[in-house]
N, CA, C and O atoms as a GROMACS GRO file, in nm:
protein
  624
    1UNK      N    1   9.804   9.092  12.623
    1UNK     CA    2   9.816   9.076  12.480
    1UNK      C    3   9.729   9.176  12.404
    1UNK      O    4   9.769   9.223  12.298
    2UNK      N    5   9.613   9.210  12.456
    2UNK     CA    6   9.518   9.292  12.380
    2UNK      C    7   9.518   9.438  12.424
    2UNK      O    8   9.411   9.493  12.450
    3UNK      N    9   9.633   9.500  12.433
    3UNK     CA   10   9.637   9.640  12.472
    3UNK      C   11   9.606   9.733  12.356
    3UNK      O   12   9.558   9.845  12.376
    4UNK      N   13   9.634   9.689  12.235
    4UNK     CA   14   9.608   9.771  12.117
    4UNK      C   15   9.460   9.760  12.082
    4UNK      O   16   9.406   9.651  12.067
    5UNK      N   17   9.395   9.876  12.069
    5UNK     CA   18   9.254   9.876  12.029
    5UNK      C   19   9.246   9.896  11.879
    5UNK      O   20   9.314   9.981  11.822
    6UNK      N   21   9.162   9.816  11.816
    6UNK     CA   22   9.138   9.825  11.672
    6UNK      C   23   8.996   9.875  11.651
    6UNK      O   24   8.900   9.817  11.701
    7UNK      N   25   8.984   9.984  11.576
    7UNK     CA   26   8.853  10.037  11.537
    7UNK      C   27   8.813   9.970  11.406
    7UNK      O   28   8.883   9.982  11.306
    8UNK      N   29   8.701   9.902  11.408
    8UNK     CA   30   8.649   9.833  11.290
    8UNK      C   31   8.533   9.917  11.237
    8UNK      O   32   8.431   9.933  11.304
    9UNK      N   33   8.549   9.971  11.117
    9UNK     CA   34   8.448  10.057  11.057
    9UNK      C   35   8.374   9.979  10.950
    9UNK      O   36   8.434   9.922  10.859
   10UNK      N   37   8.240   9.976  10.964
   10UNK     CA   38   8.156   9.902  10.869
   10UNK      C   39   8.058  10.000  10.805
   10UNK      O   40   7.960  10.039  10.868
   11UNK      N   41   8.084  10.042  10.679
   11UNK     CA   42   7.988  10.125  10.608
   11UNK      C   43   7.870  10.037  10.562
   11UNK      O   44   7.891   9.928  10.511
   12UNK      N   45   7.749  10.086  10.582
   12UNK     CA   46   7.630  10.003  10.557
   12UNK      C   47   7.532  10.080  10.469
   12UNK      O   48   7.496  10.193  10.497
   13UNK      N   49   7.491  10.013  10.360
   13UNK     CA   50   7.386  10.070  10.276
   13UNK      C   51   7.307   9.956  10.211
   13UNK      O   52   7.357   9.887  10.122
   14UNK      N   53   7.184   9.937  10.257
   14UNK     CA   54   7.092   9.838  10.200
   14UNK      C   55   7.154   9.698  10.185
   14UNK      O   56   7.157   9.642  10.075
   15UNK      N   57   7.202   9.645  10.295
   15UNK     CA   58   7.265   9.512  10.293
   15UNK      C   59   7.202   9.418  10.396
   15UNK      O   60   7.271   9.334  10.454
   16UNK      N   61   7.074   9.433  10.420
   16UNK     CA   62   7.009   9.356  10.525
   16UNK      C   63   7.031   9.206  10.511
   16UNK      O   64   7.039   9.136  10.612
   17UNK      N   65   7.041   9.154  10.390
   17UNK     CA   66   7.055   9.008  10.373
   17UNK      C   67   7.192   8.956  10.414
   17UNK      O   68   7.208   8.837  10.438
   18UNK      N   69   7.293   9.043  10.422
   18UNK     CA   70   7.429   9.002  10.457
   18UNK      C   71   7.474   9.052  10.594
   18UNK      O   72   7.569   8.999  10.651
   19UNK      N   73   7.407   9.152  10.646
   19UNK     CA   74   7.458   9.227  10.760
   19UNK      C   75   7.477   9.143  10.886
   19UNK      O   76   7.579   9.159  10.954
   20UNK      N   77   7.385   9.057  10.919
   20UNK     CA   78   7.399   8.976  11.040
   20UNK      C   79   7.522   8.886  11.034
   20UNK      O   80   7.594   8.874  11.133
   21UNK      N   81   7.546   8.824  10.920
   21UNK     CA   82   7.665   8.739  10.906
   21UNK      C   83   7.792   8.821  10.922
   21UNK      O   84   7.888   8.777  10.986
   22UNK      N   85   7.793   8.940  10.865
   22UNK     CA   86   7.908   9.030  10.878
   22UNK      C   87   7.932   9.066  11.024
   22UNK      O   88   8.043   9.052  11.075
   23UNK      N   89   7.829   9.113  11.090
   23UNK     CA   90   7.844   9.159  11.228
   23UNK      C   91   7.877   9.044  11.324
   23UNK      O   92   7.955   9.062  11.417
   24UNK      N   93   7.818   8.928  11.301
   24UNK     CA   94   7.852   8.811  11.383
   24UNK      C   95   8.000   8.777  11.370
   24UNK      O   96   8.065   8.742  11.468
   25UNK      N   97   8.053   8.788  11.248
   25UNK     CA   98   8.195   8.755  11.227
   25UNK      C   99   8.287   8.854  11.297
   25UNK      O  100   8.400   8.820  11.332
   26UNK      N  101   8.241   8.976  11.318
   26UNK     CA  102   8.322   9.077  11.387
   26UNK      C  103   8.311   9.062  11.539
   26UNK      O  104   8.412   9.061  11.609
   27UNK      N  105   8.189   9.049  11.590
   27UNK     CA  106   8.175   9.044  11.736
   27UNK      C  107   8.227   8.914  11.795
   27UNK      O  108   8.254   8.908  11.915
   28UNK      N  109   8.241   8.810  11.714
   28UNK     CA  110   8.290   8.681  11.763
   28UNK      C  111   8.440   8.660  11.739
   28UNK      O  112   8.487   8.546  11.739
   29UNK      N  113   8.513   8.768  11.718
   29UNK     CA  114   8.657   8.758  11.698
   29UNK      C  115   8.727   8.706  11.824
   29UNK      O  116   8.683   8.733  11.935
   30UNK      N  117   8.836   8.632  11.804
   30UNK     CA  118   8.916   8.587  11.918
   30UNK      C  119   8.992   8.705  11.980
   30UNK      O  120   9.022   8.702  12.099
   31UNK      N  121   9.023   8.805  11.902
   31UNK     CA  122   9.080   8.930  11.954
   31UNK      C  123   8.962   9.019  11.988
   31UNK      O  124   8.880   9.049  11.901
   32UNK      N  125   8.952   9.062  12.112
   32UNK     CA  126   8.829   9.128  12.155
   32UNK      C  127   8.840   9.278  12.180
   32UNK      O  128   8.738   9.344  12.201
   33UNK      N  129   8.961   9.334  12.180
   33UNK     CA  130   8.974   9.477  12.207
   33UNK      C  131   8.942   9.556  12.080
   33UNK      O  132   9.030   9.617  12.018
   34UNK      N  133   8.814   9.553  12.045
   34UNK     CA  134   8.766   9.616  11.923
   34UNK      C  135   8.665   9.724  11.956
   34UNK      O  136   8.586   9.713  12.050
   35UNK      N  137   8.669   9.829  11.877
   35UNK     CA  138   8.565   9.931  11.875
   35UNK      C  139   8.497   9.910  11.740
   35UNK      O  140   8.560   9.926  11.636
   36UNK      N  141   8.370   9.877  11.741
   36UNK     CA  142   8.298   9.841  11.618
   36UNK      C  143   8.205   9.956  11.582
   36UNK      O  144   8.107   9.982  11.652
   37UNK      N  145   8.237  10.024  11.472
   37UNK     CA  146   8.163  10.145  11.433
   37UNK      C  147   8.081  10.112  11.308
   37UNK      O  148   8.135  10.086  11.201
   38UNK      N  149   7.949  10.114  11.325
   38UNK     CA  150   7.857  10.087  11.215
   38UNK      C  151   7.804  10.220  11.162
   38UNK      O  152   7.742  10.296  11.236
   39UNK      N  153   7.829  10.247  11.036
   39UNK     CA  154   7.783  10.370  10.973
   39UNK      C  155   7.670  10.335  10.876
   39UNK      O  156   7.695  10.290  10.764
   40UNK      N  157   7.546  10.356  10.920
   40UNK     CA  158   7.431  10.332  10.833
   40UNK      C  159   7.415  10.455  10.744
   40UNK      O  160   7.374  10.562  10.789
   41UNK      N  161   7.447  10.437  10.618
   41UNK     CA  162   7.454  10.547  10.522
   41UNK      C  163   7.321  10.567  10.448
   41UNK      O  164   7.316  10.563  10.326
   42UNK      N  165   7.214  10.587  10.526
   42UNK     CA  166   7.084  10.617  10.466
   42UNK      C  167   7.014  10.496  10.408
   42UNK      O  168   6.942  10.510  10.309
   43UNK      N  169   7.033  10.380  10.465
   43UNK     CA  170   6.967  10.258  10.413
   43UNK      C  171   6.816  10.273  10.415
   43UNK      O  172   6.759  10.336  10.504
   44UNK      N  173   6.751  10.215  10.314
   44UNK     CA  174   6.606  10.217  10.306
   44UNK      C  175   6.546  10.079  10.333
   44UNK      O  176   6.424  10.062  10.328
   45UNK      N  177   6.630   9.980  10.362
   45UNK     CA  178   6.583   9.846  10.397
   45UNK      C  179   6.588   9.831  10.549
   45UNK      O  180   6.580   9.931  10.620
   46UNK      N  181   6.602   9.710  10.600
   46UNK     CA  182   6.604   9.686  10.744
   46UNK      C  183   6.743   9.697  10.806
   46UNK      O  184   6.762   9.657  10.921
   47UNK      N  185   6.841   9.750  10.734
   47UNK     CA  186   6.977   9.761  10.788
   47UNK      C  187   6.981   9.845  10.916
   47UNK      O  188   7.053   9.810  11.010
   48UNK      N  189   6.906   9.955  10.920
   48UNK     CA  190   6.905  10.040  11.040
   48UNK      C  191   6.857   9.961  11.161
   48UNK      O  192   6.917   9.968  11.268
   49UNK      N  193   6.750   9.885  11.145
   49UNK     CA  194   6.695   9.805  11.254
   49UNK      C  195   6.796   9.701  11.301
   49UNK      O  196   6.813   9.680  11.422
   50UNK      N  197   6.864   9.636  11.208
   50UNK     CA  198   6.965   9.534  11.243
   50UNK      C  199   7.080   9.599  11.320
   50UNK      O  200   7.126   9.543  11.419
   51UNK      N  201   7.126   9.715  11.275
   51UNK     CA  202   7.233   9.787  11.347
   51UNK      C  203   7.193   9.814  11.491
   51UNK      O  204   7.270   9.791  11.584
   52UNK      N  205   7.071   9.864  11.510
   52UNK     CA  206   7.023   9.897  11.644
   52UNK      C  207   7.012   9.773  11.732
   52UNK      O  208   7.041   9.780  11.852
   53UNK      N  209   6.971   9.660  11.674
   53UNK     CA  210   6.962   9.535  11.751
   53UNK      C  211   7.100   9.490  11.796
   53UNK      O  212   7.116   9.446  11.911
   54UNK      N  213   7.200   9.499  11.708
   54UNK     CA  214   7.336   9.457  11.745
   54UNK      C  215   7.398   9.550  11.849
   54UNK      O  216   7.476   9.505  11.933
   55UNK      N  217   7.364   9.678  11.844
   55UNK     CA  218   7.415   9.772  11.945
   55UNK      C  219   7.370   9.730  12.084
   55UNK      O  220   7.445   9.744  12.180
   56UNK      N  221   7.248   9.678  12.095
   56UNK     CA  222   7.197   9.631  12.223
   56UNK      C  223   7.267   9.503  12.269
   56UNK      O  224   7.272   9.475  12.389
   57UNK      N  225   7.320   9.426  12.175
   57UNK     CA  226   7.386   9.299  12.208
   57UNK      C  227   7.531   9.314  12.252
   57UNK      O  228   7.582   9.231  12.327
   58UNK      N  229   7.598   9.419  12.206
   58UNK     CA  230   7.742   9.430  12.228
   58UNK      C  231   7.780   9.575  12.260
   58UNK      O  232   7.761   9.663  12.176
   59UNK      N  233   7.834   9.600  12.379
   59UNK     CA  234   7.868   9.738  12.418
   59UNK      C  235   7.983   9.798  12.337
   59UNK      O  236   8.007   9.918  12.345
   60UNK      N  237   8.054   9.717  12.260
   60UNK     CA  238   8.164   9.771  12.177
   60UNK      C  239   8.112   9.838  12.052
   60UNK      O  240   8.187   9.906  11.982
   61UNK      N  241   7.984   9.821  12.022
   61UNK     CA  242   7.926   9.872  11.897
   61UNK      C  243   7.876  10.016  11.914
   61UNK      O  244   7.805  10.049  12.009
   62UNK      N  245   7.917  10.099  11.819
   62UNK     CA  246   7.870  10.237  11.806
   62UNK      C  247   7.795  10.244  11.673
   62UNK      O  248   7.847  10.199  11.571
   63UNK      N  249   7.675  10.299  11.674
   63UNK     CA  250   7.596  10.310  11.551
   63UNK      C  251   7.574  10.456  11.517
   63UNK      O  252   7.532  10.535  11.602
   64UNK      N  253   7.603  10.491  11.394
   64UNK     CA  254   7.576  10.624  11.341
   64UNK      C  255   7.480  10.607  11.224
   64UNK      O  256   7.506  10.530  11.132
   65UNK      N  257   7.368  10.680  11.228
   65UNK     CA  258   7.274  10.682  11.116
   65UNK      C  259   7.289  10.819  11.050
   65UNK      O  260   7.281  10.922  11.118
   66UNK      N  261   7.310  10.820  10.919
   66UNK     CA  262   7.328  10.945  10.847
   66UNK      C  263   7.260  10.938  10.712
   66UNK      O  264   7.222  10.831  10.666
   67UNK      N  265   7.246  11.053  10.648
   67UNK     CA  266   7.190  11.053  10.513
   67UNK      C  267   7.294  10.997  10.418
   67UNK      O  268   7.414  11.003  10.444
   68UNK      N  269   7.248  10.942  10.310
   68UNK     CA  270   7.337  10.877  10.214
   68UNK      C  271   7.437  10.974  10.155
   68UNK      O  272   7.401  11.078  10.100
   69UNK      N  273   7.564  10.938  10.168
   69UNK     CA  274   7.672  11.019  10.113
   69UNK      C  275   7.772  10.936  10.035
   69UNK      O  276   7.869  10.989   9.981
   70UNK      N  277   7.749  10.806  10.029
   70UNK     CA  278   7.839  10.718   9.956
   70UNK      C  279   7.940  10.650  10.047
   70UNK      O  280   7.955  10.686  10.164
   71UNK      N  281   8.009  10.551   9.990
   71UNK     CA  282   8.101  10.467  10.065
   71UNK      C  283   8.214  10.547  10.129
   71UNK      O  284   8.242  10.529  10.248
   72UNK      N  285   8.279  10.633  10.055
   72UNK     CA  286   8.392  10.711  10.110
   72UNK      C  287   8.345  10.802  10.223
   72UNK      O  288   8.414  10.813  10.324
   73UNK      N  289   8.230  10.865  10.207
   73UNK     CA  290   8.178  10.952  10.311
   73UNK      C  291   8.146  10.872  10.438
   73UNK      O  292   8.173  10.918  10.548
   74UNK      N  293   8.090  10.754  10.422
   74UNK     CA  294   8.061  10.668  10.538
   74UNK      C  295   8.190  10.627  10.608
   74UNK      O  296   8.198  10.632  10.731
   75UNK      N  297   8.290  10.588  10.533
   75UNK     CA  298   8.419  10.550  10.593
   75UNK      C  299   8.481  10.670  10.666
   75UNK      O  300   8.531  10.656  10.777
   76UNK      N  301   8.478  10.787  10.602
   76UNK     CA  302   8.535  10.907  10.664
   76UNK      C  303   8.461  10.944  10.793
   76UNK      O  304   8.522  10.991  10.888
   77UNK      N  305   8.330  10.924  10.795
   77UNK     CA  306   8.252  10.948  10.918
   77UNK      C  307   8.302  10.856  11.028
   77UNK      O  308   8.318  10.900  11.142
   78UNK      N  309   8.327  10.730  10.996
   78UNK     CA  310   8.380  10.636  11.094
   78UNK      C  311   8.518  10.674  11.142
   78UNK      O  312   8.548  10.664  11.261
   79UNK      N  313   8.603  10.717  11.052
   79UNK     CA  314   8.739  10.757  11.088
   79UNK      C  315   8.736  10.874  11.187
   79UNK      O  316   8.816  10.878  11.281
   80UNK      N  317   8.646  10.968  11.167
   80UNK     CA  318   8.638  11.086  11.253
   80UNK      C  319   8.607  11.050  11.398
   80UNK      O  320   8.651  11.121  11.489
   81UNK      N  321   8.534  10.943  11.422
   81UNK     CA  322   8.498  10.909  11.560
   81UNK      C  323   8.580  10.793  11.616
   81UNK      O  324   8.568  10.760  11.734
   82UNK      N  325   8.662  10.730  11.533
   82UNK     CA  326   8.741  10.616  11.578
   82UNK      C  327   8.841  10.657  11.685
   82UNK      O  328   8.903  10.763  11.676
   83UNK      N  329   8.857  10.572  11.786
   83UNK     CA  330   8.953  10.598  11.894
   83UNK      C  331   9.059  10.488  11.903
   83UNK      O  332   9.141  10.491  11.995
   84UNK      N  333   9.058  10.394  11.811
   84UNK     CA  334   9.152  10.283  11.816
   84UNK      C  335   9.293  10.323  11.775
   84UNK      O  336   9.315  10.430  11.717
   85UNK      N  337   9.388  10.236  11.806
   85UNK     CA  338   9.526  10.254  11.764
   85UNK      C  339   9.542  10.222  11.615
   85UNK      O  340   9.630  10.276  11.548
   86UNK      N  341   9.457  10.134  11.565
   86UNK     CA  342   9.455  10.096  11.424
   86UNK      C  343   9.311  10.100  11.376
   86UNK      O  344   9.218  10.089  11.455
   87UNK      N  345   9.294  10.117  11.245
   87UNK     CA  346   9.162  10.119  11.183
   87UNK      C  347   9.155  10.005  11.083
   87UNK      O  348   9.249   9.980  11.007
   88UNK      N  349   9.041   9.937  11.084
   88UNK     CA  350   9.013   9.830  10.989
   88UNK      C  351   8.878   9.858  10.925
   88UNK      O  352   8.786   9.906  10.991
   89UNK      N  353   8.867   9.828  10.797
   89UNK     CA  354   8.739   9.841  10.727
   89UNK      C  355   8.688   9.703  10.691
   89UNK      O  356   8.764   9.619  10.641
   90UNK      N  357   8.561   9.678  10.716
   90UNK     CA  358   8.496   9.555  10.672
   90UNK      C  359   8.370   9.597  10.598
   90UNK      O  360   8.287   9.669  10.653
   91UNK      N  361   8.356   9.554  10.474
   91UNK     CA  362   8.235   9.584  10.399
   91UNK      C  363   8.119   9.503  10.455
   91UNK      O  364   8.137   9.388  10.495
   92UNK      N  365   8.001   9.562  10.458
   92UNK     CA  366   7.886   9.501  10.524
   92UNK      C  367   7.834   9.376  10.453
   92UNK      O  368   7.757   9.300  10.511
   93UNK      N  369   7.874   9.356  10.330
   93UNK     CA  370   7.833   9.233  10.260
   93UNK      C  371   7.944   9.128  10.261
   93UNK      O  372   7.941   9.032  10.184
   94UNK      N  373   8.043   9.147  10.348
   94UNK     CA  374   8.153   9.052  10.366
   94UNK      C  375   8.150   8.997  10.508
   94UNK      O  376   8.078   9.048  10.594
   95UNK      N  377   8.229   8.893  10.532
   95UNK     CA  378   8.248   8.844  10.668
   95UNK      C  379   8.394   8.804  10.680
   95UNK      O  380   8.462   8.783  10.580
   96UNK      N  381   8.443   8.794  10.805
   96UNK     CA  382   8.584   8.771  10.828
   96UNK      C  383   8.605   8.646  10.914
   96UNK      O  384   8.516   8.605  10.988
   97UNK      N  385   8.723   8.589  10.901
   97UNK     CA  386   8.761   8.472  10.981
   97UNK      C  387   8.768   8.512  11.128
   97UNK      O  388   8.809   8.623  11.160
   98UNK      N  389   8.730   8.421  11.216
   98UNK     CA  390   8.724   8.453  11.360
   98UNK      C  391   8.859   8.488  11.420
   98UNK      O  392   8.863   8.549  11.527
   99UNK      N  393   8.968   8.451  11.356
   99UNK     CA  394   9.103   8.480  11.406
   99UNK      C  395   9.171   8.596  11.334
   99UNK      O  396   9.289   8.622  11.357
  100UNK      N  397   9.099   8.665  11.248
  100UNK     CA  398   9.164   8.766  11.164
  100UNK      C  399   9.238   8.872  11.247
  100UNK      O  400   9.354   8.901  11.218
  101UNK      N  401   9.173   8.929  11.347
  101UNK     CA  402   9.238   9.036  11.422
  101UNK      C  403   9.347   8.983  11.516
  101UNK      O  404   9.442   9.055  11.546
  102UNK      N  405   9.335   8.860  11.562
  102UNK     CA  406   9.444   8.799  11.640
  102UNK      C  407   9.568   8.786  11.553
  102UNK      O  408   9.679   8.819  11.596
  103UNK      N  409   9.550   8.739  11.430
  103UNK     CA  410   9.663   8.724  11.337
  103UNK      C  411   9.721   8.861  11.302
  103UNK      O  412   9.843   8.878  11.299
  104UNK      N  413   9.634   8.958  11.274
  104UNK     CA  414   9.683   9.092  11.240
  104UNK      C  415   9.759   9.153  11.358
  104UNK      O  416   9.862   9.216  11.339
  105UNK      N  417   9.708   9.135  11.480
  105UNK     CA  418   9.775   9.187  11.598
  105UNK      C  419   9.915   9.125  11.612
  105UNK      O  420  10.011   9.194  11.644
  106UNK      N  421   9.925   8.995  11.589
  106UNK     CA  422  10.055   8.928  11.596
  106UNK      C  423  10.151   8.984  11.491
  106UNK      O  424  10.269   9.004  11.518
  107UNK      N  425  10.101   9.009  11.371
  107UNK     CA  426  10.185   9.065  11.264
  107UNK      C  427  10.228   9.207  11.298
  107UNK      O  428  10.341   9.247  11.270
  108UNK      N  429  10.139   9.284  11.358
  108UNK     CA  430  10.175   9.419  11.401
  108UNK      C  431  10.291   9.413  11.499
  108UNK      O  432  10.387   9.489  11.488
  109UNK      N  433  10.282   9.322  11.595
  109UNK     CA  434  10.386   9.311  11.698
  109UNK      C  435  10.519   9.258  11.644
  109UNK      O  436  10.625   9.300  11.691
  110UNK      N  437  10.515   9.168  11.547
  110UNK     CA  438  10.640   9.110  11.498
  110UNK      C  439  10.705   9.192  11.387
  110UNK      O  440  10.824   9.176  11.361
  111UNK      N  441  10.628   9.280  11.319
  111UNK     CA  442  10.684   9.354  11.206
  111UNK      C  443  10.687   9.504  11.228
  111UNK      O  444  10.752   9.577  11.152
  112UNK      N  445  10.616   9.552  11.330
  112UNK     CA  446  10.606   9.695  11.355
  112UNK      C  447  10.546   9.769  11.235
  112UNK      O  448  10.586   9.881  11.203
  113UNK      N  449  10.449   9.706  11.170
  113UNK     CA  450  10.389   9.761  11.048
  113UNK      C  451  10.283   9.865  11.080
  113UNK      O  452  10.216   9.858  11.183
  114UNK      N  453  10.269   9.961  10.991
  114UNK     CA  454  10.159  10.057  10.997
  114UNK      C  455  10.039  10.007  10.918
  114UNK      O  456   9.924  10.032  10.954
  115UNK      N  457  10.067   9.935  10.809
  115UNK     CA  458   9.962   9.888  10.719
  115UNK      C  459   9.982   9.739  10.695
  115UNK      O  460  10.094   9.694  10.670
  116UNK      N  461   9.872   9.663  10.702
  116UNK     CA  462   9.877   9.522  10.667
  116UNK      C  463   9.763   9.497  10.568
  116UNK      O  464   9.648   9.533  10.594
  117UNK      N  465   9.797   9.436  10.455
  117UNK     CA  466   9.700   9.405  10.351
  117UNK      C  467   9.708   9.255  10.329
  117UNK      O  468   9.816   9.197  10.339
  118UNK      N  469   9.596   9.192  10.299
  118UNK     CA  470   9.594   9.047  10.292
  118UNK      C  471   9.501   9.001  10.181
  118UNK      O  472   9.420   9.077  10.129
  119UNK      N  473   9.515   8.873  10.145
  119UNK     CA  474   9.431   8.812  10.043
  119UNK      C  475   9.289   8.793  10.096
  119UNK      O  476   9.262   8.808  10.215
  120UNK      N  477   9.198   8.760  10.004
  120UNK     CA  478   9.060   8.733  10.044
  120UNK      C  479   9.000   8.627   9.953
  120UNK      O  480   9.057   8.590   9.850
  121UNK      N  481   8.885   8.579   9.994
  121UNK     CA  482   8.811   8.480   9.916
  121UNK      C  483   8.683   8.541   9.864
  121UNK      O  484   8.621   8.624   9.930
  122UNK      N  485   8.643   8.501   9.744
  122UNK     CA  486   8.515   8.542   9.686
  122UNK      C  487   8.421   8.422   9.691
  122UNK      O  488   8.457   8.312   9.649
  123UNK      N  489   8.301   8.444   9.743
  123UNK     CA  490   8.199   8.341   9.749
  123UNK      C  491   8.091   8.376   9.647
  123UNK      O  492   8.011   8.467   9.669
  124UNK      N  493   8.089   8.303   9.536
  124UNK     CA  494   7.985   8.325   9.438
  124UNK      C  495   7.857   8.253   9.480
  124UNK      O  496   7.746   8.300   9.455
  125UNK      N  497   7.874   8.138   9.544
  125UNK     CA  498   7.764   8.061   9.600
  125UNK      C  499   7.823   7.972   9.708
  125UNK      O  500   7.944   7.972   9.729
  126UNK      N  501   7.738   7.898   9.777
  126UNK     CA  502   7.789   7.813   9.886
  126UNK      C  503   7.882   7.704   9.833
  126UNK      O  504   7.960   7.647   9.910
  127UNK      N  505   7.875   7.673   9.705
  127UNK     CA  506   7.961   7.570   9.647
  127UNK      C  507   8.076   7.624   9.565
  127UNK      O  508   8.164   7.549   9.523
  128UNK      N  509   8.077   7.753   9.543
  128UNK     CA  510   8.178   7.812   9.455
  128UNK      C  511   8.257   7.921   9.528
  128UNK      O  512   8.205   8.029   9.557
  129UNK      N  513   8.383   7.889   9.558
  129UNK     CA  514   8.470   7.980   9.632
  129UNK      C  515   8.599   7.998   9.552
  129UNK      O  516   8.657   7.900   9.505
  130UNK      N  517   8.643   8.121   9.537
  130UNK     CA  518   8.770   8.145   9.469
  130UNK      C  519   8.854   8.241   9.551
  130UNK      O  520   8.802   8.334   9.613
  131UNK      N  521   8.985   8.216   9.551
  131UNK     CA  522   9.076   8.302   9.625
  131UNK      C  523   9.120   8.416   9.534
  131UNK      O  524   9.154   8.395   9.418
  132UNK      N  525   9.120   8.536   9.588
  132UNK     CA  526   9.162   8.653   9.513
  132UNK      C  527   9.286   8.712   9.577
  132UNK      O  528   9.304   8.706   9.699
  133UNK      N  529   9.370   8.768   9.496
  133UNK     CA  530   9.489   8.832   9.547
  133UNK      C  531   9.534   8.940   9.451
  133UNK      O  532   9.535   8.920   9.329
  134UNK      N  533   9.570   9.054   9.507
  134UNK     CA  534   9.628   9.158   9.422
  134UNK      C  535   9.779   9.144   9.419
  134UNK      O  536   9.848   9.219   9.350
  135UNK      N  537   9.831   9.047   9.496
  135UNK     CA  538   9.974   9.028   9.506
  135UNK      C  539  10.016   8.898   9.438
  135UNK      O  540   9.932   8.813   9.406
  136UNK      N  541  10.144   8.883   9.417
  136UNK     CA  542  10.200   8.764   9.355
  136UNK      C  543  10.223   8.659   9.464
  136UNK      O  544  10.280   8.690   9.568
  137UNK      N  545  10.180   8.538   9.440
  137UNK     CA  546  10.202   8.423   9.527
  137UNK      C  547  10.140   8.442   9.665
  137UNK      O  548  10.061   8.534   9.687
  138UNK      N  549  10.176   8.354   9.755
  138UNK     CA  550  10.124   8.355   9.892
  138UNK      C  551  10.218   8.436   9.981
  138UNK      O  552  10.296   8.378  10.057
  139UNK      N  553  10.213   8.564   9.974
  139UNK     CA  554  10.301   8.651  10.052
  139UNK      C  555  10.216   8.757  10.121
  139UNK      O  556  10.104   8.785  10.081
  140UNK      N  557  10.272   8.815  10.225
  140UNK     CA  558  10.212   8.931  10.288
  140UNK      C  559  10.304   9.050  10.261
  140UNK      O  560  10.426   9.037  10.264
  141UNK      N  561  10.244   9.163  10.235
  141UNK     CA  562  10.320   9.284  10.212
  141UNK      C  563  10.288   9.382  10.324
  141UNK      O  564  10.172   9.418  10.344
  142UNK      N  565  10.388   9.424  10.395
  142UNK     CA  566  10.369   9.509  10.511
  142UNK      C  567  10.447   9.638  10.494
  142UNK      O  568  10.554   9.640  10.434
  143UNK      N  569  10.393   9.745  10.547
  143UNK     CA  570  10.460   9.875  10.541
  143UNK      C  571  10.510   9.908  10.681
  143UNK      O  572  10.432   9.955  10.764
  144UNK      N  573  10.638   9.884  10.709
  144UNK     CA  574  10.691   9.915  10.843
  144UNK      C  575  10.691  10.064  10.870
  144UNK      O  576  10.700  10.145  10.777
  145UNK      N  577  10.682  10.099  10.997
  145UNK     CA  578  10.674  10.240  11.037
  145UNK      C  579  10.798  10.319  10.997
  145UNK      O  580  10.789  10.438  10.970
  146UNK      N  581  10.914  10.254  10.995
  146UNK     CA  582  11.038  10.327  10.969
  146UNK      C  583  11.085  10.317  10.823
  146UNK      O  584  11.195  10.361  10.791
  147UNK      N  585  11.003  10.262  10.735
  147UNK     CA  586  11.042  10.244  10.597
  147UNK      C  587  10.917  10.256  10.511
  147UNK      O  588  10.821  10.182  10.532
  148UNK      N  589  10.917  10.345  10.414
  148UNK     CA  590  10.798  10.367  10.335
  148UNK      C  591  10.796  10.288  10.205
  148UNK      O  592  10.736  10.331  10.106
  149UNK      N  593  10.861  10.174  10.204
  149UNK     CA  594  10.853  10.081  10.092
  149UNK      C  595  10.783   9.956  10.141
  149UNK      O  596  10.802   9.914  10.256
  150UNK      N  597  10.703   9.894  10.056
  150UNK     CA  598  10.641   9.768  10.094
  150UNK      C  599  10.749   9.662  10.106
  150UNK      O  600  10.838   9.653  10.021
  151UNK      N  601  10.740   9.582  10.210
  151UNK     CA  602  10.831   9.470  10.228
  151UNK      C  603  10.751   9.342  10.222
  151UNK      O  604  10.636   9.338  10.265
  152UNK      N  605  10.811   9.238  10.167
  152UNK     CA  606  10.741   9.113  10.146
  152UNK      C  607  10.782   9.014  10.255
  152UNK      O  608  10.901   8.993  10.281
  153UNK      N  609  10.680   8.952  10.318
  153UNK     CA  610  10.704   8.853  10.423
  153UNK      C  611  10.632   8.725  10.384
  153UNK      O  612  10.518   8.731  10.339
  154UNK      N  613  10.695   8.609  10.399
  154UNK     CA  614  10.624   8.484  10.369
  154UNK      C  615  10.512   8.460  10.469
  154UNK      O  616  10.525   8.493  10.586
  155UNK      N  617  10.403   8.402  10.422
  155UNK     CA  618  10.293   8.365  10.510
  155UNK      C  619  10.331   8.236  10.580
  155UNK      O  620  10.379   8.142  10.517
  156UNK      N  621  10.310   8.233  10.710
  156UNK     CA  622  10.344   8.113  10.787
  156UNK      C  623  10.220   8.048  10.838
  156UNK      O  624  10.227   7.945  10.905
   0.00000   0.00000   0.00000
């Protein structure tokens, strides 16, 4: 089932208070064929130390420390070294559901999509959660490899 490798790129800049939760959510995925690329973009807090500690915990983790160049530069640095069949970005102050890549892998196999975009939740506090969506209703929009128009699929 897990022949497709997904490169997960995490740009990091001064997010020590969120970083462990983010990285735990990635390394504990039910889909395990991941290459986890941490790009420390010149952090001045303890983010560098946290990245190095996680690299020792999980052999799938690659850590790059670089001077600050901004979010796009950090993502592009990750893209240059990624070896996966697909690329995923996770912001370092976010965390993901433990089944996210399993679900995405299943959608890739059933739709032959190149791009999958999905809804997300915003956590303002532990008691305040709101769902965000750039799309209308509860739908998934996928870009199949043989068609360059977005197609709408119901969420199941």
